[in-house]
C-alpha positions in Angstrom: 85.0 95.2 99.6 85.7 96.1 103.4 89.6 96.7 103.7 90.6 93.6 105.6 88.1 91.4 104.5 89.2 87.8 103.7 89.6 86.7 100.2 89.3 83.2 99.0 92.2 81.2 100.4 92.8 83.4 103.2 94.1 86.4 100.9 94.3 89.5 102.0 94.7 92.9 101.0 96.2 94.6 103.6 100.0 94.6 101.5 98.3 96.9 99.4 98.7 99.3 101.9 101.9 99.1 103.1 105.1 101.2 102.5 105.1 105.0 101.4 103.1 106.6 98.8 105.1 106.8 95.5 103.7 109.1 92.9 103.7 107.4 89.6 102.3 109.0 86.3 100.2 107.9 83.9 99.0 108.8 79.9 95.8 109.6 79.5 94.0 111.1 76.5 92.4 114.3 76.9 88.4 112.8 77.2 89.9 110.6 79.4 91.1 113.6 81.8 88.1 115.5 81.0 85.9 113.1 82.9 88.0 112.0 85.7 87.4 115.8 86.5 83.8 115.7 85.8 83.5 112.8 88.0 85.5 114.1 90.6 84.0 117.4 91.0 80.2 115.7 91.0 81.3 113.6 93.8 83.5 116.5 95.8 86.9 114.5 95.8 90.4 115.8 94.1 91.2 113.3 90.6 94.1 112.1 92.6 91.9 110.1 95.5 89.3 109.4 92.0 92.5 107.5 90.3 93.7 105.8 93.9 90.6 104.4 94.2 89.9 103.3 90.9 93.6 101.4 91.1 93.4 100.1 94.3 89.7 98.4 93.3 91.5 97.2 89.9 93.8 95.6 91.7 91.4 94.0 94.3 88.9 92.7 91.6 92.1 91.5 89.7 93.2 89.6 92.6 89.3 88.4 93.3 89.8 86.7 89.3 86.9 89.1 88.7 88.6 90.8 86.0 91.1 88.6 83.1 93.3 91.0 81.2 94.6 87.8 79.1 91.7 88.3 76.2 92.5 92.0 75.6 96.7 91.9 75.3 97.4 91.8 71.8 100.4 91.0 70.3 101.9 93.5 67.9 103.1 92.0 64.2 106.6 91.2 63.7 108.3 94.0 61.4 109.5 93.5 58.4 113.2 93.9 58.5 114.4 97.0 57.1 117.8 98.1 55.1 120.4 100.8 56.0 120.6 103.2 53.1 124.5 103.9 52.6 125.2 107.7 53.7 
């Protein structure tokens, strides 16, 4: 998708580029990190550039209705009550 291409209802993604860049951390499994490094090296990119692209693509696709998170959201079971033992 072109950077300023109009979305349905004249929704633009220009707001995604607003403001300063804020570093954020995300926990990944070692296998995910290894594969990201492999992809980055294959394409002559840094891991950061690849992750920035991936997040931006996710946000644009989500806005366009191409990603539905609802079926993937799980509710954890209600925890059982605990009884605190006397000391």
